[in-house]
C-alpha positions as CSV (number, residue, x, y, z in Angstrom):
1,M,-10.6,27.5,27.5
2,G,-10.9,25.3,30.6
3,R,-9.8,21.7,30.6
4,G,-13.3,20.4,31.0
5,L,-14.5,22.2,27.9
6,R,-11.6,21.1,25.8
7,Q,-12.3,17.5,26.8
8,A,-16.0,17.9,25.9
9,L,-15.1,19.2,22.5
10,L,-12.7,16.4,21.8
11,A,-15.3,13.9,22.9
12,L,-17.8,15.4,20.4
13,W,-15.2,15.0,17.6
14,V,-15.1,11.2,17.9
15,G,-18.6,10.6,19.4
16,L,-17.4,9.7,23.0
17,S,-18.4,11.1,26.3
18,P,-15.8,13.1,28.3
19,A,-15.5,10.4,30.9
20,L,-13.9,8.1,28.4
21,W,-10.9,10.2,27.9
22,A,-9.3,9.2,31.2
23,M,-8.2,5.9,29.7
24,P,-4.7,4.3,29.1
25,A,-2.7,6.0,26.4
26,L,-3.1,4.9,22.8
27,A,0.2,5.6,21.0
28,Q,1.7,4.8,17.6
29,E,4.8,2.6,17.8
30,G,8.0,4.7,17.6
31,Q,6.1,8.0,18.0
32,P,7.7,10.1,20.8
33,G,6.0,12.9,22.7
34,P,2.5,13.3,24.3
35,V,0.0,10.6,23.5
36,F,-3.8,10.7,23.1
37,K,-6.1,8.8,25.4
38,S,-9.2,7.0,24.1
39,Q,-11.2,3.9,24.4
40,L,-11.9,4.1,20.7
41,A,-9.4,3.2,18.0
42,V,-9.9,3.2,14.2
43,V,-8.3,1.4,11.3
44,Q,-8.6,1.8,7.5
45,Q,-10.0,-1.6,6.5
46,D,-9.2,-1.2,2.8
47,Q,-5.6,-0.4,3.8
48,L,-5.3,-3.6,5.9
49,F,-6.4,-5.6,2.8
50,A,-4.2,-3.6,0.4
51,R,-1.0,-3.3,2.4
52,T,-0.6,-6.5,4.4
53,L,1.3,-9.5,2.9
54,Y,-1.8,-11.7,3.5
55,G,-4.1,-9.2,1.7
56,K,-1.7,-8.8,-1.2
57,A,-1.6,-12.6,-1.6
58,V,-5.4,-12.8,-1.6
59,Q,-5.5,-10.0,-4.2
60,A,-3.0,-11.8,-6.4
61,R,-5.1,-15.0,-6.4
62,I,-8.2,-13.0,-7.2
63,E,-6.5,-11.2,-10.1
64,A,-5.0,-14.5,-11.4
65,A,-8.5,-16.0,-11.5
66,R,-9.9,-13.0,-13.3
67,Q,-7.1,-13.0,-15.9
68,S,-7.5,-16.7,-16.4
69,L,-11.2,-16.3,-17.1
70,L,-10.6,-13.3,-19.4
71,S,-8.1,-15.3,-21.4
72,E,-10.5,-18.2,-21.7
73,N,-13.3,-15.9,-22.9
74,Q,-11.0,-14.4,-25.5
75,R,-10.0,-17.9,-26.8
76,I,-13.7,-19.0,-26.9
77,E,-14.7,-15.8,-28.7
78,A,-12.0,-16.2,-31.3
79,G,-13.1,-19.8,-31.9
80,L,-16.7,-18.9,-32.3
81,E,-15.9,-16.1,-34.7
82,A,-13.9,-18.6,-36.8
83,E,-16.7,-21.1,-36.7
84,E,-19.2,-18.4,-37.8
85,R,-17.1,-17.3,-40.7
86,A,-16.8,-21.0,-41.8
87,L,-20.5,-21.4,-41.7
88,T,-21.1,-18.2,-43.7
89,Q,-18.6,-19.4,-46.3
90,R,-20.5,-22.7,-46.7
91,R,-23.9,-21.0,-47.1
92,P,-23.8,-20.8,-50.9
93,T,-23.4,-24.6,-51.1
94,M,-26.4,-25.3,-48.9
95,T,-30.2,-25.1,-49.2
96,P,-31.9,-22.4,-47.0
97,A,-33.3,-25.2,-44.8
98,E,-29.9,-26.8,-44.3
99,F,-28.3,-23.4,-43.5
100,R,-31.1,-22.5,-41.1
101,K,-30.6,-25.8,-39.2
102,L,-26.9,-25.2,-38.8
103,A,-27.3,-21.5,-37.9
104,D,-29.9,-22.3,-35.2
105,A,-27.6,-24.9,-33.8
106,F,-24.7,-22.4,-33.8
107,D,-26.9,-19.8,-32.0
108,A,-27.9,-22.3,-29.4
109,K,-24.2,-23.2,-28.9
110,V,-23.2,-19.6,-28.5
111,E,-26.0,-19.0,-25.9
112,G,-25.0,-22.1,-23.9
113,I,-21.3,-21.0,-23.9
114,R,-22.3,-17.4,-22.9
115,S,-24.4,-18.8,-19.9
116,A,-21.5,-21.0,-18.8
117,Q,-19.0,-18.3,-18.9
118,E,-21.2,-15.8,-17.1
119,A,-21.6,-18.5,-14.4
120,K,-17.9,-18.8,-14.1
121,G,-17.6,-15.0,-13.8
122,R,-20.1,-15.0,-11.0
123,A,-18.1,-17.8,-9.3
124,V,-14.9,-15.8,-9.5
125,A,-16.6,-12.7,-8.0
126,R,-18.2,-14.9,-5.3
127,Q,-14.8,-16.5,-4.5
128,A,-13.2,-13.0,-4.4
129,E,-15.7,-11.8,-1.8
130,E,-15.3,-15.0,0.3
131,D,-11.5,-14.6,0.2
132,R,-11.8,-11.0,1.4
133,Q,-14.2,-12.0,4.2
134,R,-11.8,-14.8,5.2
135,F,-8.9,-12.4,5.4
136,F,-10.8,-10.2,7.8
137,Q,-12.1,-13.1,9.9
138,T,-8.5,-14.4,10.2
139,A,-7.2,-10.9,11.1
140,Y,-9.8,-10.1,13.7
141,P,-8.1,-12.1,16.5
142,V,-4.9,-10.2,15.8
143,L,-6.7,-6.9,15.9
144,A,-8.5,-7.9,19.1
145,R,-5.1,-8.6,20.8
146,L,-3.8,-5.2,19.6
147,M,-6.9,-3.6,21.1
148,A,-6.2,-5.2,24.4
149,E,-2.7,-4.0,24.4
150,I,-3.6,-0.3,23.7
151,G,-6.6,-0.3,26.1
152,A,-9.3,0.2,23.5
153,V,-12.8,-1.3,23.9
154,A,-13.9,-0.6,20.4
155,L,-12.3,-0.6,16.9
156,M,-14.0,1.0,14.0
157,D,-13.5,1.5,10.3
158,K,-12.2,5.0,9.8
159,S,-14.7,5.6,7.0
160,D,-17.5,5.3,9.5
161,I,-16.1,8.3,11.5
162,I,-17.1,11.8,10.4
163,I,-14.0,13.4,12.1
164,S,-11.3,12.0,14.4
165,L,-7.8,12.7,15.6
166,E,-5.0,10.9,13.9
167,A,-3.8,9.7,17.3
168,I,-6.5,7.0,17.4
169,D,-5.7,5.6,13.9
170,V,-3.8,2.4,14.4
171,T,-3.7,1.2,10.8
172,D,0.1,1.2,10.6
173,R,0.3,-0.8,13.8
174,A,-2.4,-3.2,12.6
175,V,-0.6,-3.8,9.2
176,A,2.7,-4.5,11.0
177,R,1.0,-6.9,13.5
178,I,-0.9,-8.8,10.8
179,D,2.2,-9.2,8.8
180,S,4.3,-10.4,11.8
181,T,1.5,-12.8,12.9
182,L,-0.1,-14.1,9.7
183,G,2.5,-13.5,7.1
184,D,1.0,-14.1,3.6
185,G,-1.7,-16.3,5.1
186,S,-0.4,-19.5,3.7
187,A,-0.2,-21.1,7.1
188,S,-3.8,-20.2,8.0
189,E,-5.7,-21.0,4.9
190,A,-5.5,-23.1,1.8
191,P,-5.1,-21.0,-1.3
192,A,-8.3,-20.5,-3.3
193,E,-8.1,-22.3,-6.6
194,A,-9.2,-20.4,-9.8
195,P,-12.0,-22.1,-11.7
196,E,-10.5,-24.7,-14.1
197,P,-11.2,-23.9,-17.8
198,S,-13.6,-26.5,-19.1
199,D,-13.6,-28.2,-22.5
200,A,-17.4,-28.4,-22.3
201,G,-19.0,-25.9,-24.7
202,Q,-15.7,-25.1,-26.4
203,P,-16.2,-24.1,-30.0
204,E,-15.2,-26.7,-32.6
205,Q,-12.1,-25.7,-34.6
């Protein structure tokens, strides 16, 4: 197979024209031997978030917020169940009208608490997404500098590529560069605070 045909086939594999293969080498750090040449590099975005110190710190905050809300929901649920049992035990001592009034008030209270807790859950999910987006926004300049160093003009998520050669995957280098530049992210952003548990709408003990 001639050199021109080989280059054409390789170009089809990553969606590039043959002319783009005569570019500076893109090599993994510490990897000896021949290197591949491309203007396109890919990273695994989920790996950047999962493996970097910064990404792990963000995930830890998100999980802490979720666990805090879960614990709060469990405490509220236990309190409401106790209140419901107490109301049921009092029923024989009340007239139907008195019991209906208290039961309706209890139902309204439960509905209000449910709405409040669902709003907190949405707030936690929204904060998680904002934290994830902030991570990538902060990491983009680091990735851009890495691109410049390796001579790439485009960086794509590997999941968007149907087939590619491993030589253009710079995920490991990107993880190491983000760690060395941003650390756990504490210097570049204020930690997101988990929603504070509220006493409003708490069941009466």
